[in-house]
C-alpha positions as CSV (number, residue, x, y, z in Angstrom):
1,M,0.0,0.0,0.0
2,G,2.9,2.3,0.8
3,A,4.2,1.8,-2.8
4,G,0.8,2.8,-4.2
5,V,0.9,6.0,-2.1
6,A,4.4,6.8,-3.4
7,A,3.2,6.2,-7.0
8,L,0.3,8.6,-6.5
9,A,2.7,11.2,-5.0
10,L,5.1,10.8,-7.9
11,L,2.5,11.5,-10.7
12,P,3.5,15.2,-11.0
13,L,7.2,14.3,-11.2
14,G,6.3,11.8,-14.0
15,F,4.4,14.5,-15.8
16,I,7.5,16.8,-15.6
17,A,9.8,13.9,-16.7
18,V,7.7,13.0,-19.8
19,Y,7.3,16.6,-20.8
20,T,11.1,17.2,-20.4
21,V,11.8,14.2,-22.7
22,T,9.4,15.5,-25.4
23,V,11.1,18.9,-25.3
24,G,14.4,17.5,-26.3
25,P,17.9,18.1,-24.9
26,D,18.8,21.1,-27.0
27,E,15.7,23.1,-26.2
28,A,15.9,22.0,-22.6
29,R,19.5,23.3,-22.4
30,E,18.5,26.5,-24.0
31,L,15.6,27.0,-21.5
32,L,17.7,26.2,-18.5
33,L,20.9,28.0,-19.2
34,R,19.4,31.5,-19.0
35,P,20.3,34.3,-16.7
36,R,16.7,34.4,-15.5
37,V,16.9,30.8,-14.2
38,G,20.1,31.7,-12.3
39,E,18.4,34.7,-10.7
40,L,15.4,32.6,-9.7
41,L,17.7,29.9,-8.3
42,V,19.5,32.4,-6.1
43,N,16.3,33.9,-4.9
44,T,14.8,30.5,-4.1
45,V,17.8,29.2,-2.3
46,R,18.3,32.4,-0.3
47,L,14.7,32.4,0.8
48,V,14.7,28.7,1.8
49,V,18.0,28.9,3.7
50,A,17.1,32.1,5.5
51,G,13.6,31.0,6.2
52,I,14.6,27.6,7.7
53,A,17.4,29.2,9.8
54,L,15.2,31.9,11.3
55,S,12.3,29.4,11.8
56,V,14.6,27.0,13.7
57,M,16.0,29.9,15.8
58,L,12.5,31.2,16.7
59,G,10.9,27.7,17.1
60,L,13.7,26.3,19.3
61,G,14.1,29.5,21.4
62,C,10.4,29.9,22.0
63,A,9.9,26.2,22.8
64,W,12.7,26.3,25.4
65,L,11.3,29.4,27.0
66,V,7.7,28.1,27.2
67,E,8.5,24.5,28.2
68,R,11.7,24.7,30.3
69,T,11.6,28.1,32.1
70,R,9.2,29.9,34.4
71,V,8.5,32.7,31.9
72,P,5.2,34.4,33.1
73,F,2.0,33.2,31.4
74,G,3.7,30.2,29.8
75,R,0.4,28.6,28.7
76,V,-0.8,31.8,27.1
77,W,2.4,32.2,25.2
78,H,2.0,28.6,23.9
79,L,-1.4,29.4,22.5
80,L,-0.2,32.7,20.9
81,L,2.9,31.0,19.4
82,V,0.8,28.4,17.6
83,A,-1.9,30.9,16.5
84,P,0.0,32.2,13.4
85,L,-0.9,28.9,11.8
86,A,-4.5,30.2,11.6
87,V,-3.3,33.1,9.5
88,P,-2.4,32.0,6.0
89,A,0.9,33.3,4.6
90,F,-0.8,35.2,1.8
91,V,-3.2,36.8,4.3
92,N,-0.1,37.8,6.4
93,S,1.4,39.4,3.3
94,Y,-1.9,41.1,2.5
95,G,-1.8,42.6,6.0
96,W,1.7,43.9,5.7
97,V,1.5,45.1,2.1
98,S,-1.7,46.9,2.6
99,L,0.0,48.9,5.3
100,T,3.3,49.6,3.7
101,P,5.0,48.7,0.4
102,R,8.4,48.6,2.1
103,V,8.0,44.9,2.9
104,E,8.3,44.0,-0.8
105,G,11.5,42.3,-1.7
106,F,13.8,39.7,-0.1
107,A,13.9,41.1,3.4
108,G,10.2,41.4,3.6
109,A,9.6,38.0,2.2
110,V,12.0,36.3,4.7
111,L,10.3,38.2,7.5
112,I,6.7,37.3,6.6
113,V,7.2,33.7,5.6
114,T,9.2,33.1,8.8
115,L,6.4,34.7,10.9
116,S,4.0,32.4,9.1
117,Y,5.9,29.1,9.3
118,F,8.0,29.1,12.4
119,P,5.2,27.4,14.4
120,L,5.9,24.3,12.2
121,V,9.2,24.1,14.1
122,Y,7.9,25.3,17.4
123,L,5.2,22.7,17.7
124,P,7.2,19.5,17.3
125,V,10.1,20.9,19.4
126,S,7.8,21.8,22.3
127,A,6.1,18.5,22.1
128,S,9.5,16.7,22.1
129,L,10.7,18.8,25.1
130,R,7.6,17.7,27.1
131,G,8.2,14.0,26.2
132,L,11.9,13.8,27.1
133,D,13.0,11.6,30.0
134,P,14.0,14.0,32.9
135,A,16.4,11.4,34.2
136,L,18.9,12.0,31.4
137,E,19.2,15.7,32.2
138,E,19.4,15.0,36.0
139,A,22.2,12.5,35.4
140,S,24.1,15.2,33.5
141,Y,23.6,17.7,36.3
142,S,24.7,15.1,38.8
143,L,28.0,14.9,36.9
144,D,28.5,18.6,37.5
145,H,27.8,19.6,33.9
146,S,26.4,23.0,33.2
147,R,23.0,23.8,31.9
148,W,24.4,24.9,28.6
149,W,26.5,21.7,28.2
150,T,23.5,19.6,29.1
151,F,21.4,21.3,26.6
152,C,23.9,20.9,23.8
153,R,25.0,17.4,24.5
154,V,21.9,15.8,26.1
155,V,18.8,17.7,25.1
156,L,19.6,18.9,21.6
157,P,20.4,15.5,20.1
158,Q,17.1,14.2,21.3
159,L,15.3,17.1,19.6
160,R,16.9,16.2,16.2
161,P,13.9,14.5,14.7
162,A,11.6,17.3,15.7
163,L,14.0,20.0,14.5
164,L,14.7,18.3,11.2
165,G,11.0,17.4,10.6
166,G,9.9,20.9,11.3
167,S,12.7,22.4,9.1
168,L,11.7,20.0,6.3
169,L,8.1,21.2,6.4
170,V,9.2,24.8,6.4
171,G,11.6,24.2,3.5
172,L,9.0,22.4,1.4
173,H,6.4,25.2,2.1
174,L,8.9,27.8,1.0
175,L,9.8,26.0,-2.2
176,A,6.1,25.9,-3.2
177,E,5.0,29.2,-1.7
178,F,3.1,31.3,-4.2
179,G,0.5,33.7,-2.8
180,A,2.6,35.4,-0.2
181,L,5.6,35.9,-2.6
182,Q,3.5,37.1,-5.4
183,M,2.0,39.8,-3.2
184,L,5.5,40.7,-1.9
185,R,6.9,40.9,-5.5
186,F,9.7,38.6,-4.7
187,P,10.3,36.2,-7.7
188,T,11.0,32.6,-7.1
189,F,10.6,29.5,-9.3
190,T,7.0,29.1,-8.1
191,T,5.9,32.6,-9.0
192,A,7.8,32.4,-12.3
193,I,6.1,29.1,-13.2
194,Y,2.7,30.6,-12.5
195,D,3.5,33.7,-14.6
196,Q,4.6,31.6,-17.5
197,Y,1.4,29.6,-17.6
198,R,-0.8,32.6,-17.0
199,S,0.8,35.0,-19.5
200,S,1.5,32.7,-22.5
201,F,0.8,29.1,-21.4
202,N,4.4,28.5,-22.1
203,G,4.5,24.8,-21.1
204,P,8.2,24.0,-22.0
205,A,9.6,27.0,-20.1
206,A,7.4,26.4,-17.1
207,T,8.2,22.7,-17.0
208,M,11.9,23.3,-17.1
209,L,11.6,25.7,-14.2
210,A,9.6,23.0,-12.3
211,S,12.3,20.5,-13.0
212,V,14.9,22.7,-11.2
213,L,12.4,23.1,-8.3
214,V,12.3,19.3,-8.1
215,A,16.1,19.2,-8.0
216,C,16.0,21.7,-5.1
217,C,13.5,19.5,-3.3
218,V,15.7,16.4,-3.8
219,L,18.7,18.2,-2.3
220,L,16.6,19.3,0.7
221,L,15.4,15.8,1.3
222,Y,18.9,14.3,1.0
223,A,20.3,16.9,3.5
224,E,17.5,16.1,6.0
225,L,18.0,12.3,5.6
226,R,21.8,12.6,6.2
227,L,21.4,14.9,9.2
228,R,18.7,12.7,10.7
229,G,20.8,9.6,10.9
230,R,19.5,6.2,12.0
231,R,19.2,6.6,15.7
232,R,16.0,5.4,17.4
233,Y,14.3,7.6,20.0
234,A,11.5,5.4,21.4
235,R,11.5,4.3,25.0
236,V,9.3,1.7,26.7
237,G,7.8,3.8,29.5
238,A,7.0,7.4,30.0
239,G,9.7,7.6,32.7
240,V,9.1,9.2,36.1
241,P,5.7,10.9,36.1
242,R,7.0,14.4,36.7
243,S,8.3,17.3,34.7
244,V,11.8,18.6,34.6
245,P,12.2,21.5,37.1
246,R,11.9,24.7,35.2
247,H,14.7,27.2,35.1
248,E,14.2,30.6,36.8
249,L,14.9,33.4,34.5
250,G,15.2,36.2,37.1
251,R,16.2,39.4,35.4
252,L,16.2,37.7,32.0
253,N,12.4,38.0,32.2
254,L,12.9,41.6,31.2
255,L,14.2,40.4,27.9
256,A,12.2,37.2,27.4
257,V,8.7,38.6,27.9
258,P,9.2,41.6,25.5
259,A,10.8,39.3,23.0
260,L,7.8,36.9,23.0
261,A,5.4,39.9,22.9
262,G,7.3,41.4,20.0
263,L,7.2,38.2,18.0
264,V,3.5,37.7,18.7
265,A,2.8,41.3,17.7
266,L,4.6,40.9,14.4
267,A,3.1,37.5,13.6
268,L,-0.5,38.2,14.7
269,G,-0.9,41.9,15.6
270,V,0.1,43.3,12.2
271,P,-2.1,41.1,10.0
272,L,-5.1,41.2,12.4
273,S,-5.0,44.9,12.9
274,S,-4.7,45.5,9.2
275,L,-7.6,43.2,8.6
276,A,-9.7,45.0,11.2
277,R,-8.8,48.3,9.6
278,W,-10.0,47.2,6.2
279,L,-13.2,45.8,7.6
280,V,-14.0,49.2,9.1
281,V,-12.7,51.7,6.6
282,G,-12.4,49.9,3.3
283,S,-14.5,51.5,0.6
284,S,-15.1,48.1,-1.1
285,T,-15.9,46.3,2.1
286,A,-19.1,44.3,1.8
287,F,-20.6,41.2,3.5
288,P,-22.4,39.1,0.8
289,M,-23.7,36.5,3.2
290,D,-24.8,34.0,0.5
291,E,-21.3,34.0,-1.1
292,L,-19.5,34.0,2.3
293,T,-21.6,31.0,3.5
294,A,-21.2,29.0,0.3
295,A,-17.4,29.6,0.2
296,A,-17.0,28.7,3.9
297,S,-19.1,25.6,3.5
298,T,-17.0,24.4,0.6
299,S,-13.7,25.2,2.4
300,L,-14.8,23.2,5.5
301,T,-16.0,20.2,3.5
302,L,-12.9,20.0,1.3
303,G,-10.6,20.6,4.3
304,G,-12.2,17.8,6.4
305,A,-12.3,15.3,3.5
306,A,-8.8,16.0,2.4
307,A,-7.5,15.8,6.0
308,A,-9.0,12.3,6.5
309,L,-7.8,11.0,3.2
310,T,-4.3,12.3,3.6
311,V,-3.8,10.9,7.1
312,L,-5.0,7.5,5.9
313,L,-2.5,7.6,3.1
314,A,0.3,8.7,5.5
315,L,-0.1,5.7,7.8
316,P,1.4,3.0,5.7
317,V,4.2,5.3,4.5
318,A,5.2,6.3,8.1
319,W,5.0,2.7,9.3
320,L,7.4,1.5,6.6
321,A,9.8,4.4,7.3
322,V,10.0,3.6,11.0
323,R,9.5,-0.1,11.3
324,Q,11.2,-1.3,8.1
325,R,14.2,1.1,7.8
326,D,15.6,-0.3,4.5
327,L,16.3,1.2,1.1
328,V,12.9,0.5,-0.3
329,S,11.0,2.1,2.7
330,T,13.3,5.1,2.5
331,V,12.6,5.6,-1.2
332,I,8.9,5.3,-0.6
333,E,8.9,7.8,2.2
334,R,11.1,10.3,0.3
335,S,8.9,10.0,-2.8
336,T,5.9,11.4,-0.9
337,Y,7.8,14.7,-0.3
338,V,8.7,15.6,-3.9
339,A,5.4,16.9,-5.1
340,S,4.9,19.1,-2.1
341,S,7.7,21.3,-3.3
342,L,6.0,21.9,-6.6
343,P,3.5,24.8,-7.2
344,G,-0.1,23.8,-7.1
345,I,-0.4,24.7,-10.8
346,V,2.1,22.0,-11.8
347,V,0.4,19.3,-9.6
348,A,-3.0,20.4,-11.1
349,L,-1.8,20.2,-14.7
350,A,-0.3,16.8,-14.1
351,L,-3.6,15.5,-12.7
352,V,-5.6,17.1,-15.5
353,T,-3.4,15.3,-18.1
354,V,-3.7,12.0,-16.4
355,S,-7.4,12.2,-15.8
356,I,-8.2,13.2,-19.4
357,N,-6.1,10.4,-20.8
358,V,-6.6,7.6,-18.2
359,A,-9.5,8.5,-15.8
360,Q,-11.8,10.9,-17.6
361,P,-14.8,10.3,-15.3
362,I,-13.1,12.0,-12.4
363,Y,-12.1,15.1,-14.5
364,Q,-13.5,18.3,-13.1
365,T,-14.8,16.5,-9.9
366,F,-14.1,16.8,-6.3
367,V,-12.3,13.5,-6.3
368,L,-9.5,14.9,-8.5
369,L,-9.3,17.9,-6.3
370,L,-9.0,15.8,-3.1
371,L,-6.2,13.7,-4.8
372,A,-4.4,16.9,-5.6
373,Y,-4.6,18.1,-1.9
374,A,-3.4,14.7,-0.7
375,I,-0.4,14.8,-3.0
376,M,0.6,18.3,-2.1
377,F,0.1,18.0,1.7
378,L,1.0,14.4,2.3
379,P,4.4,15.5,4.0
380,R,2.5,17.3,6.7
381,A,0.8,14.1,7.8
382,V,3.8,11.8,7.2
383,V,6.2,14.0,9.2
384,I,3.8,14.2,12.2
385,V,2.7,10.5,12.1
386,R,6.2,9.4,11.7
387,A,7.3,11.4,14.7
388,G,4.6,9.8,16.8
389,L,5.5,6.3,15.5
390,E,9.2,7.0,16.4
391,Q,8.2,7.3,20.0
392,A,5.9,4.2,20.0
393,P,8.0,1.3,21.3
394,P,8.2,-1.6,18.8
395,M,8.6,-3.8,21.9
396,L,4.8,-3.5,22.6
397,E,4.0,-4.8,19.1
398,D,6.4,-7.7,19.6
399,V,4.7,-8.6,22.9
400,S,1.3,-8.5,21.1
401,H,2.6,-10.8,18.4
402,S,4.1,-13.2,21.0
403,L,0.6,-13.5,22.5
404,G,-0.8,-14.7,19.2
405,V,-2.4,-11.5,18.1
406,G,-2.3,-10.9,14.4
407,P,-0.7,-7.9,12.6
408,L,-4.1,-6.1,11.9
409,A,-5.4,-6.7,15.4
410,T,-2.0,-5.4,16.8
411,A,-2.2,-2.3,14.7
412,R,-5.8,-1.6,15.8
413,R,-5.4,-2.4,19.5
414,V,-1.7,-1.4,20.2
415,T,-0.3,0.9,17.5
416,L,-3.2,3.1,16.5
417,P,-4.1,4.2,20.0
418,L,-0.6,5.4,20.5
419,L,-0.8,7.3,17.2
420,L,-4.1,9.0,17.7
421,P,-2.6,12.3,18.9
422,S,-0.2,12.4,16.0
423,M,-2.9,11.5,13.5
424,G,-5.1,14.3,14.9
425,A,-2.2,16.8,14.7
426,G,-1.4,15.7,11.1
427,A,-5.1,16.0,10.1
428,A,-5.2,19.5,11.6
429,L,-2.1,20.6,9.7
430,V,-3.6,19.3,6.4
431,F,-6.9,21.0,7.1
432,L,-5.1,24.3,7.6
433,A,-3.3,23.9,4.3
434,V,-6.3,22.9,2.3
435,T,-8.6,25.7,3.5
436,T,-6.0,28.2,2.3
437,E,-4.8,26.5,-1.0
438,L,-5.1,28.6,-4.1
439,T,-3.7,27.5,-7.5
440,A,-4.7,23.9,-7.6
441,T,-8.2,24.8,-6.4
442,L,-8.6,27.4,-9.2
443,L,-7.7,24.8,-11.8
444,L,-9.3,21.6,-10.5
445,A,-12.4,22.7,-8.7
446,P,-15.7,22.0,-10.5
447,I,-17.2,24.9,-12.4
448,E,-18.7,27.7,-10.2
449,T,-17.1,26.2,-7.1
450,T,-15.4,28.8,-5.0
451,T,-13.6,28.6,-1.6
452,L,-12.7,31.4,0.8
453,A,-9.1,31.4,-0.5
454,T,-10.1,31.8,-4.1
455,R,-12.6,34.5,-3.4
456,F,-10.0,36.3,-1.2
457,W,-7.4,36.1,-3.9
458,S,-9.7,37.4,-6.7
459,H,-10.4,40.5,-4.6
460,S,-6.9,41.1,-3.2
461,S,-5.3,40.7,-6.7
462,A,-7.5,43.6,-7.8
463,A,-6.4,45.6,-4.8
464,S,-9.9,45.5,-3.4
465,Y,-8.6,45.1,0.1
466,G,-11.9,45.9,1.8
467,A,-13.8,43.3,-0.3
468,A,-11.1,40.7,0.5
469,A,-11.2,41.3,4.3
470,P,-14.4,39.3,5.1
471,Y,-13.0,36.2,3.4
472,A,-9.7,36.5,5.2
473,L,-11.6,36.9,8.5
474,L,-13.6,33.7,7.8
475,M,-10.5,31.8,6.8
476,I,-8.9,32.7,10.2
477,L,-12.1,31.8,12.1
478,I,-12.5,28.3,10.6
479,S,-8.8,27.7,11.1
480,L,-8.9,28.4,14.9
481,P,-10.3,25.0,16.0
482,A,-7.6,23.1,14.1
483,T,-5.0,25.5,15.5
484,Y,-6.3,25.0,19.0
485,L,-6.1,21.2,18.5
486,L,-2.5,21.6,17.6
487,S,-1.8,23.8,20.6
488,R,-3.3,21.3,23.1
489,R,-0.9,19.6,25.4
490,P,-1.3,17.2,28.3
491,T,-1.6,18.6,31.8
492,E,1.9,18.8,33.3
493,P,2.7,16.9,36.5
494,V,3.8,18.8,39.4
495,A,7.6,19.1,39.6
496,S,9.1,17.6,42.7
């Protein structure tokens, strides 16, 4: 089953490969060896590297402050640091651009995409910090090691899967990001591919750009795979039922609290205040209730269906990656990540081509649209489910098998209950992505089907910021339950 999921995920790559072969080597070389391609490559690499680096710094630093120190109002900060996931990146850009054009360009793009995506690092790191065995750190302290040494040599290595998984998600999002970068007028491969198709439907040029984007994705996946290593991080029990004593910050609270407040103000305050302003003073602001209700209903339905489908497809892939750990399982898992780095327009065109030639009954149906969502957002579910399975001890499954319980019954009675929190988190991440997806929805949705994202984009592209504001507000509101689900954490035991 995992191989079937990988084959589905590789459909867009196959589309690019076939198209590249038909173009021919001479034309392909001419299309690739252009100054414009070099410029787009530099822009894309700079954005990905800077975005990942800043997201790791913010995600790790905030997770440490919230989970391991006595910073005031820690639970409130946790909710606020997850909340940016409810604000789509292109809505964030809309908020900044509608206030000042100074954010256009590289610096503004790095700032805004980092503010939008650093929670993808913060969430797994904070969850991992809560799940670490406190005995390991206490043993380090008993050997008279400093807090800094203990963090670098004991804690940080155990956070490697969470940091790398979050970084991979951020990198894949940045490779495929379109709406935010288009608003910020920062050209990357994704925006260039969209412009090629929109302006002249230049298939060969756009496909060649997409092939370079795939190469960037492969390099990112290889780097993450090498850095991850082959260590196992599961343990049989939950350890001593208490939390690690939190560090007192003392005077450092004077720095920590303003730093957290400033980050929240930039990530939430600016887009929300801009949105409120346009709702009140926008000359084009209107509240067409029929259109708003229909778009919200469609977004909710598509988000829920796609989340369920994607998590189901992620389960066999994650199981193979964690329980098998061989070349075949690694190739299957890595294959599911490739398409997520491609713009939605490339994934959509690949599915249109396949459906017309092979499966015409599903052309222009919600089935094809749901498959596109599953292909694009499968990594969100795979990364989260895999992280949960990494911490589910295989010994429990071995014990079940030794008692004569079959594989399916063991999965249902032992493994799945341990994975339910991860499956819920993966579904929430996919739901958030689907309700804000633009390009694939525009191409694949049945005629006269609109979502909140597509209605928002049509208004904001025409600079009708007031008309776009109600759709942005509804997108944020329907994203809040999924964001709250992601922010939930178990009640902490009292530290002894």
